KOLLO-360956 format. One record per atom (N, C-alpha, C): residue in one letter; x, y, z. Coordinates in steps of 0.05 Angstrom, whole numbers, padded with zeros to 5 digits, always signed. Layout:
# residues N
AXYZ
...
***
This chain:
# residues 158
M+00276+00161-00293
M+00276+00190-00288
M+00298+00197-00269
E+00312+00219-00274
E+00334+00227-00256
E+00323+00232-00228
K+00339+00225-00209
K+00331+00227-00181
K+00323+00255-00173
E+00339+00275-00182
E+00334+00303-00175
E+00307+00313-00187
R+00303+00306-00213
R+00279+00315-00227
R+00254+00302-00214
L+00257+00277-00206
L+00235+00263-00193
L+00229+00276-00166
A+00249+00283-00151
A+00246+00296-00125
A+00232+00323-00128
I+00239+00338-00148
I+00226+00364-00153
I+00197+00360-00161
L+00192+00341-00179
L+00164+00336-00187
L+00148+00327-00163
E+00158+00309-00147
E+00143+00299-00124
E+00138+00321-00104
T+00157+00339-00100
T+00153+00362-00082
T+00131+00380-00093
D+00132+00386-00119
D+00111+00403-00131
D+00083+00390-00129
I+00082+00364-00134
I+00056+00350-00132
I+00046+00351-00103
R+00063+00346-00084
R+00054+00346-00056
R+00045+00374-00047
R+00059+00394-00057
R+00051+00422-00050
R+00023+00428-00061
Q+00019+00419-00086
Q-00007+00424-00098
Q-00029+00407-00085
Q-00022+00383-00076
Q-00041+00366-00062
Q-00050+00380-00036
K-00032+00394-00023
K-00040+00408+00002
K-00060+00430-00005
K-00057+00443-00028
K-00076+00464-00036
K-00103+00451-00043
I-00103+00428-00056
I-00128+00414-00062
I-00142+00406-00036
E-00127+00396-00016
E-00139+00389+00009
E-00150+00413+00024
A-00137+00436+00021
A-00148+00461+00034
A-00175+00468+00021
V-00177+00465-00005
V-00203+00471-00018
V-00224+00451-00009
Y-00216+00426-00007
Y-00235+00406+00003
Y-00245+00413+00031
R-00228+00423+00048
R-00237+00431+00075
R-00258+00453+00073
E-00254+00471+00055
E-00274+00493+00051
E-00300+00482+00041
I-00298+00463+00023
I-00323+00451+00012
I-00338+00436+00034
V-00324+00421+00050
V-00338+00407+00072
V-00352+00426+00091
Q-00339+00449+00097
Q-00351+00469+00114
Q-00377+00480+00102
R-00376+00485+00076
R-00398+00498+00062
R-00421+00480+00053
K-00416+00454+00054
K-00437+00436+00045
K-00461+00435+00064
K-00456+00445+00088
K-00478+00446+00107
K-00495+00471+00102
G-00519+00468+00096
G-00537+00491+00093
G-00539+00503+00066
Y-00525+00492+00046
Y-00525+00506+00020
Y-00553+00504+00006
T-00570+00486+00014
T-00596+00484+00002
T-00616+00504+00013
K-00609+00517+00036
K-00627+00536+00049
K-00617+00565+00048
D-00592+00568+00042
D-00580+00595+00043
D-00565+00601+00017
R-00575+00621+00003
R-00564+00628-00023
R-00534+00636-00021
V-00527+00650+00000
V-00499+00658+00003
V-00481+00634+00007
V-00490+00615+00023
V-00474+00590+00027
V-00473+00574+00000
L-00495+00574-00015
L-00496+00561-00041
L-00475+00573-00060
E-00474+00599-00061
E-00455+00613-00078
E-00426+00609-00069
S-00423+00608-00043
S-00396+00603-00032
S-00387+00575-00038
L-00405+00555-00036
L-00398+00528-00043
L-00391+00526-00073
A-00407+00540-00090
A-00401+00539-00119
A-00374+00551-00124
F-00366+00572-00110
F-00340+00584-00114
F-00318+00564-00106
Q-00322+00549-00085
Q-00302+00529-00076
Q-00301+00506-00095
L-00323+00497-00107
L-00322+00476-00127
L-00307+00485-00152
H-00311+00510-00159
H-00296+00522-00181
H-00266+00522-00174
N-00260+00530-00149
N-00232+00530-00140
N-00220+00502-00141
L-00236+00482-00134
L-00226+00454-00133
L-00216+00446-00161
Y-00233+00451-00181
Y-00224+00443-00208
Y-00199+00459-00216
C-00198+00485-00209
C-00174+00501-00216
C-00149+00489-00202
A-00152+00480-00177
A-00129+00468-00163
A-00120+00442-00176
F-00139+00426-00185
F-00132+00402-00200
F-00119+00409-00227
E-00129+00429-00240
E-00118+00437-00265
E-00089+00447-00262
D-00084+00461-00240
D-00056+00469-00234
D-00038+00445-00230
L-00049+00424-00217
L-00034+00399-00214
L-00027+00387-00241
F-00047+00387-00259
F-00043+00376-00286
F-00022+00392-00301
R-00022+00418-00297
R-00002+00434-00311
R+00026+00428-00301
I+00028+00423-00275
I+00054+00415-00263
I+00065+00390-00277
V+00047+00371-00280
V+00055+00345-00293
V+00061+00350-00322
A+00044+00364-00336
A+00048+00369-00365
A+00074+00385-00370
D+00078+00405-00353
D+00103+00421-00356
D+00128+00404-00352
H+00126+00386-00333
H+00149+00369-00327
H+00155+00349-00349
F+00135+00339-00362
F+00139+00318-00382
F+00137+00327-00411
E+00114+00338-00418
E+00110+00342-00447
E+00102+00370-00455
N+00085+00383-00440
N+00077+00411-00445
N+00072+00418-00474
H+00056+00402-00488
H+00049+00409-00515
H+00019+00408-00519
I+00005+00427-00507
I-00023+00429-00511
I-00027+00446-00536
T-00039+00434-00556
T-00039+00446-00582
T-00065+00462-00589
E-00087+00457-00576
E-00112+00470-00583
E-00118+00492-00563
P-00111+00517-00570
P-00114+00539-00550
P-00143+00544-00542
T-00162+00538-00559
T-00190+00543-00551
T-00202+00521-00533
A-00189+00498-00533
A-00200+00475-00517
A-00178+00463-00499
W-00160+00480-00490
W-00137+00469-00475
W-00145+00457-00449
H-00167+00467-00436
H-00175+00455-00411
H-00183+00426-00415
K-00198+00420-00435
K-00206+00393-00441
K-00182+00376-00450
E-00165+00387-00467
E-00142+00373-00476
E-00123+00365-00453
L-00120+00384-00434
L-00103+00378-00411
L-00114+00356-00394
L-00140+00357-00389
L-00153+00336-00374
L-00151+00309-00389
D-00156+00309-00415
D-00154+00284-00430
D-00125+00273-00428
R-00106+00290-00430
R-00078+00282-00429
R-00072+00268-00403
M-00083+00277-00381
M-00076+00266-00354
M-00087+00238-00350
Q-00106+00230-00366
Q-00116+00202-00364
Q-00101+00184-00383
T-00084+00195-00399
T-00070+00179-00419
T-00041+00173-00412
E-00033+00148-00416
E-00005+00141-00413
E+00010+00151-00438
I+00032+00163-00434
I+00049+00171-00457
I+00072+00152-00456
Q+00071+00132-00474
Q+00090+00110-00475
Q+00119+00121-00474
G+00134+00110-00456
G+00162+00118-00453
G+00167+00145-00440
V+00145+00159-00433
V+00148+00185-00421
V+00137+00185-00392
R+00111+00178-00389
R+00099+00177-00363
R+00074+00161-00363
P+00067+00150-00339
P+00041+00136-00336
P+00018+00156-00335
P-00006+00146-00336
P-00029+00164-00333
P-00029+00175-00304
L-00039+00199-00301
L-00040+00211-00274
L-00067+00203-00260
I-00088+00202-00276
I-00114+00197-00264
I-00127+00172-00277
S-00146+00160-00263
S-00161+00137-00272
S-00185+00147-00289
E-00198+00128-00302
E-00223+00135-00317
E-00244+00146-00298
A-00247+00134-00274
A-00267+00144-00255
A-00261+00172-00247
A-00236+00178-00240
A-00228+00205-00233
A-00233+00224-00256
Y-00227+00215-00280
Y-00231+00232-00304
Y-00261+00240-00306
E-00279+00222-00302
E-00307+00228-00304
E-00315+00249-00283
F-00306+00246-00258
F-00312+00266-00237
F-00300+00293-00244
L-00276+00292-00254
L-00262+00317-00260
L-00274+00331-00285
D-00284+00315-00304
D-00296+00327-00327
D-00322+00341-00319
E-00337+00330-00300
E-00361+00343-00290
E-00353+00369-00276
L-00332+00369-00260
L-00323+00393-00247
L-00313+00414-00267
R-00300+00404-00288
R-00290+00423-00309
R-00314+00437-00322
G-00335+00422-00328
G-00359+00434-00340
G-00372+00454-00321
F-00373+00447-00296
F-00385+00465-00276
F-00368+00490-00274
R-00342+00487-00273
R-00324+00510-00271
R-00328+00529-00295
H-00331+00518-00318
H-00336+00534-00342
H-00362+00550-00340
V-00383+00537-00332
V-00409+00550-00329
V-00407+00572-00307
F-00396+00564-00285
F-00393+00583-00262
F-00378+00608-00271
R-00357+00604-00286
R-00340+00626-00294
R-00351+00644-00316
H-00367+00632-00334
H-00375+00646-00358
H-00405+00653-00360
A-00421+00640-00344
A-00450+00645-00346
A-00459+00664-00323
Y-00453+00689-00326
Y-00457+00708-00305
Y-00486+00710-00296
G-00505+00706-00313
G-00533+00710-00307
G-00547+00685-00297
I-00533+00663-00293
I-00547+00639-00285
I-00554+00640-00256
K-00575+00626-00250
K-00583+00623-00222
K-00575+00595-00213
L-00558+00593-00193
L-00549+00567-00183
L-00572+00552-00170
E-00574+00527-00176
E-00596+00510-00166
E-00584+00489-00147
P-00595+00488-00122
P-00585+00468-00103
P-00586+00440-00114
A-00606+00432-00129
A-00607+00404-00139
A-00584+00398-00158
K-00577+00417-00175
K-00554+00413-00193
K-00528+00414-00178
M-00527+00432-00158
M-00503+00434-00141
M-00498+00407-00126
K-00520+00394-00118
K-00517+00369-00104
K-00503+00348-00121
I-00508+00348-00147
I-00495+00329-00165
I-00465+00334-00167
V-00458+00359-00170
V-00430+00367-00173
V-00416+00361-00146
L-00428+00368-00124
L-00416+00363-00098
L-00412+00333-00093
K-00431+00317-00100
K-00428+00288-00097
K-00404+00278-00112
K-00400+00287-00137
K-00378+00278-00153
K-00351+00289-00142
A-00351+00313-00132
A-00327+00324-00120
A-00319+00308-00096
L-00338+00300-00079
L-00331+00285-00055
L-00323+00256-00062
A-00335+00245-00084
A-00326+00218-00093
A-00298+00220-00103
L-00291+00241-00117
L-00264+00245-00127
L-00244+00246-00104
K-00252+00258-00082
K-00234+00260-00059
K-00226+00233-00049
K-00243+00214-00051
K-00237+00187-00042
K-00217+00172-00059
I-00213+00180-00084
I-00196+00165-00102
I-00171+00179-00112
Y-00170+00206-00110
Y-00149+00220-00124
Y-00121+00216-00110
K-00121+00213-00083
K-00095+00210-00069
K-00082+00184-00077
K-00098+00163-00079
K-00087+00137-00087
K-00075+00139-00116
A-00089+00154-00133
A-00079+00157-00161
A-00052+00172-00161
L-00050+00193-00145
L-00025+00208-00143
L-00002+00190-00133
A-00008+00175-00112
A+00013+00157-00101
A+00021+00136-00121
A+00002+00125-00136
A+00009+00105-00156
A+00025+00117-00179
F+00018+00141-00187
F+00033+00155-00208
F+00062+00159-00200
L+00066+00169-00176
L+00094+00174-00166
L+00109+00148-00163
A+00095+00127-00153
A+00109+00101-00150
A+00118+00090-00177
Q+00103+00094-00198
Q+00110+00084-00224
Q+00134+00099-00236
L+00138+00123-00227
L+00161+00139-00237
L+00187+00131-00224
K+00186+00120-00200
K+00210+00114-00186
K+00224+00090-00199
P+00250+00090-00200
P+00264+00068-00212
P+00260+00042-00196
K+00257+00020-00210
K+00254-00006-00197
K+00281-00014-00186
T+00281-00023-00161
T+00307-00033-00149
T+00311-00062-00157
K+00336-00068-00163
K+00343-00096-00171
K+00348-00112-00146
R+00339-00137-00146
R+00342-00155-00123
R+00365-00173-00128
***
């Protein structure tokens, strides 16, 4: 990959990573007391929704940089997530691992429900599951981003 294009991609990824980290800080603040306070529960749900949106923006940065051919307009959220776990031979390595994919798919489903099921009542027990997966994702996603960028850099000859 050209040095300039790689620098731009890395800058865009790092910028988006800062946004993801900001959402994680909000989630950590709101995880205290969400089982007892409906307003805190709803605020936490909003931040979990934002977390997936921030990851999806990261995925679009990568897709736009490399391939940008999401073909199914009705299922593009799922197609984009699927694409990020896939290596595109000769184009780019996978961005996320299988474990990260599973956590992100759970967040994607939650985001969809949160966004489209206006009449639902949020349940702390279900929120606990989504929160647990979001926090588990936090432990692994940075390493995946670093590995992705490292694989894009040209190998130096010895």
